[in-house]
C-alpha positions in Angstrom: -57.4 4.2 -176.9 -58.3 3.7 -173.3 -55.6 2.8 -170.6 -57.4 -0.6 -170.0 -57.3 -1.6 -173.8 -53.6 -0.5 -173.8 -52.7 -2.5 -170.9 -54.5 -5.5 -172.3 -52.9 -4.9 -175.7 -49.3 -4.8 -174.0 -50.1 -7.9 -171.9 -51.3 -9.7 -175.0 -48.3 -8.7 -176.9 -45.8 -9.7 -174.2 -47.7 -13.1 -173.6 -47.6 -13.9 -177.4 -44.0 -13.0 -177.6 -43.2 -15.2 -174.6 -45.2 -18.1 -176.0 -43.5 -17.8 -179.4 -40.1 -17.5 -177.8 -40.8 -20.5 -175.4 -41.9 -22.7 -178.3 -38.8 -21.8 -180.3 -36.6 -22.6 -177.5 -38.3 -25.9 -176.8 -37.8 -26.9 -180.4 -34.2 -25.9 -180.4 -33.7 -28.0 -177.2 -35.6 -31.0 -178.6 -33.6 -30.8 -181.8 -30.4 -30.8 -179.8 -31.5 -33.8 -177.7 -32.3 -35.7 -180.9 -28.9 -35.0 -182.2 -27.4 -36.0 -179.0 -29.2 -39.3 -179.3 -27.9 -39.9 -182.7 -24.2 -39.2 -181.5 -24.8 -41.6 -178.6 -26.0 -44.3 -181.1 -23.2 -43.9 -183.3 -20.7 -44.2 -180.3 -22.6 -47.2 -179.0 -22.1 -48.9 -182.5 -18.5 -48.1 -182.6 -18.1 -49.6 -179.1 -20.2 -52.7 -180.1 -17.8 -53.2 -183.3 -14.6 -52.7 -181.1 -15.9 -55.2 -178.5 -16.8 -57.7 -181.3 -13.3 -57.4 -182.8 -11.8 -57.8 -179.4 -13.9 -60.8 -178.8 -12.7 -62.4 -182.2 -9.2 -61.8 -181.3 -9.7 -63.5 -178.1 -11.4 -66.5 -179.7 -8.4 -66.8 -182.1 -5.9 -66.4 -179.4 -7.8 -69.1 -177.4 -7.9 -71.5 -180.4 -4.2 -70.9 -180.8 -3.3 -71.4 -177.2 -5.6 -74.7 -177.1 -3.8 -76.0 -180.3 -0.4 -75.3 -178.6 -1.4 -77.0 -175.4 -2.6 -80.0 -177.2 0.6 -80.2 -179.2 2.6 -79.9 -176.0 0.6 -82.8 -174.4 1.1 -84.9 -177.5 4.8 -84.2 -177.4 4.9 -85.0 -173.6 3.1 -88.3 -174.2 5.4 -89.2 -177.1 8.4 -88.5 -174.8 6.8 -90.6 -172.1 6.2 -93.5 -174.4 9.9 -93.2 -175.8 11.1 -93.3 -172.2 9.0 -96.1 -171.4 10.3 -98.1 -174.4 13.8 -97.3 -173.5 13.2 -98.6 -169.9 11.6 -101.8 -171.2 14.5 -102.3 -173.6 16.9 -101.7 -170.8 15.2 -104.2 -168.6 15.0 -106.8 -171.2 18.8 -106.6 -171.9 19.4 -107.2 -168.1 
């Protein structure tokens, strides 16, 4: 075998091995990237569920607060009416 053919064969083997190794590494990198995408999606869904749970808690707390405020206002109005009636009765006695 001539020197030229040996050099060409050597270069061809090195180039082929480099290409095969490069493709293998790229596939492994792509596979890892796809897996990371799935992990991020799962984390995002968990955050979304948590945010929805917190939102529902806040809505319920808002409903409770509004109901309590309405009850307080009703009680205040009732007290004011009672006081007004008491004053009217006092004035009518005088």
